[in-house]
N, C-alpha and C positions, 0 to 999 in steps of 0.2 A: 529546859529551853533547847540544849543541845539535841536530845532526842527528837524534839517537833521540827528542829531544822534539818535532822538526818531524815525524817519521814518525808519533808516536803522535798528535799534533794532527790530521795529514791524515787518519789512519785513523779518528779519531772524528768527524771532521766530514764525511767522506764515505760513512761507514758506513750511516747512515740512507737516503742517496740511493741507494746501490747496492742496500740492501734493499729500498727501495720501488720501483726499477725492475726488479727481478728477480722481485717478488712478481706471481703471475697474479691478475687480476681474478677476483673471483667469478663463477662461470657464471650466467647470467640464467636464471631459471626462468620458464617458461611456465606460466600457471596452466591447469591441466588440469580439466576436469569430471570428477569422481568419480561412480563408480556404486555407489548403495547397495544392499546386501543385506541383508534382515532374515530372520531365521529365529527360531523359537519351538519348544518341545517340551514335553511333558508325559509322564508314566508312570502308568499304571493298574497298581498293584502288586497281585501276588496276584489276579487276577481269575479267578472259577470261570465254567467253562463246559462245559455237558454237551455232549459231542462225541466220536463215535468209540466209543460204547458206555459212556463213563464220564465222571465230573466231572474235568476237567483244571484245573490251575492255571496260569495263565499271567502272567508279567509282560510287559505290552504298553507300548512306547516309541513315541510318535508325534511327529515334527518334520516342520516344514513351512516354506517359505520364502514370503514375501509378494511379490507383485507390487510393483514399483518405484513410487514416489510415490504410494502410495494415501493416501486422506484418512484422518484420524483416525477418522471414523465408520464408516469399511470394515472396520477391524479387527474380526474376529469375536472374541466370547469364548471361550477354549478350551475351558470348560466345556460350549459347546454341542457342540464336535467330540466332547469325551469322553462325553458322553450318546449322540450318535450312533453311535459305536464301541459302547458298552455294549448299547445297543438292537438293534443289527445282529446282534452276536453272541449275545444271549440269543434272538433270534427267527431264527437262522440256519437256512435250510429244508433244506439237504443235510447231515445229520450224518455223512455218510461222507467228505465232501472232505477232501483233504489240507490241511494248515495252509498251505502255499504258495497254495492257491485261496483259503481263507478270508480270508488275509491281502491277497491281491490285490483282493477285494471291498470291504474297508476302505479302501484308497487310492482306489479308483474313486469309492466313495461320496462321501468327503471332496472330492477335487477337483470332482467333479460339483457338489456342494452349497455349496461355498464359492468364490466367482469371485475372491475377494482373494488365493487361494494360487495360486503358479504350479508347486509341487512338494510331493508329500508322501511321508515316508518313515516307514512302518510295521515296526517290529520285534517280532516275537513271540519269546519265551522259553517253551517249553512245558517244564514240570518233570516229573521222573519220575514214573510212574503205576503203578498196579497191574499193568497189561498190558505197559506200555513202560518198562523201568527206565532210560532214558537221557534226558538234557536235550536238548531240540532246539531249533532256533531258524530263523526264517525273517526275511528281510529284503526288503521290497518297496519301491521308489521309483518313483513314476509322477509325470511332468511333463505339463504343457500343451504343446501343439505350438509350436515356437517360443521354447522357454524352456530348452531343454537340459537337462541332468542336475542333480540338486540337489547 
């Protein structure tokens, strides 16, 4: 009985030491600088555009990525971008361009006009019409040189 009690006491008193010695130290974490990526998007639902010989109904989604570490004063109000897209489409000069060409013009305009943006993605969903009974879509992403894809 004394031997059993001695083994139990020895086990209890050495267990924390064995545990503490076998535990691995927590890995040291080096502080790494993080890269901030900011994106914003908006939708122009049910946008009407006279194009390709008829009035078309489009759902237009615009998303964009901001330049890193821009000042608060450099953020454009998205309503400016929306108004620019609407103005371009209402006054679009070539009424026979494919939707993909029109969409490329939208991304070119926004990237050129707003230096706080590093990339722009524009998605057009063109609803079925009288002459084309299919829903079609076009997605165009344009990035500034040196900023990669969005």
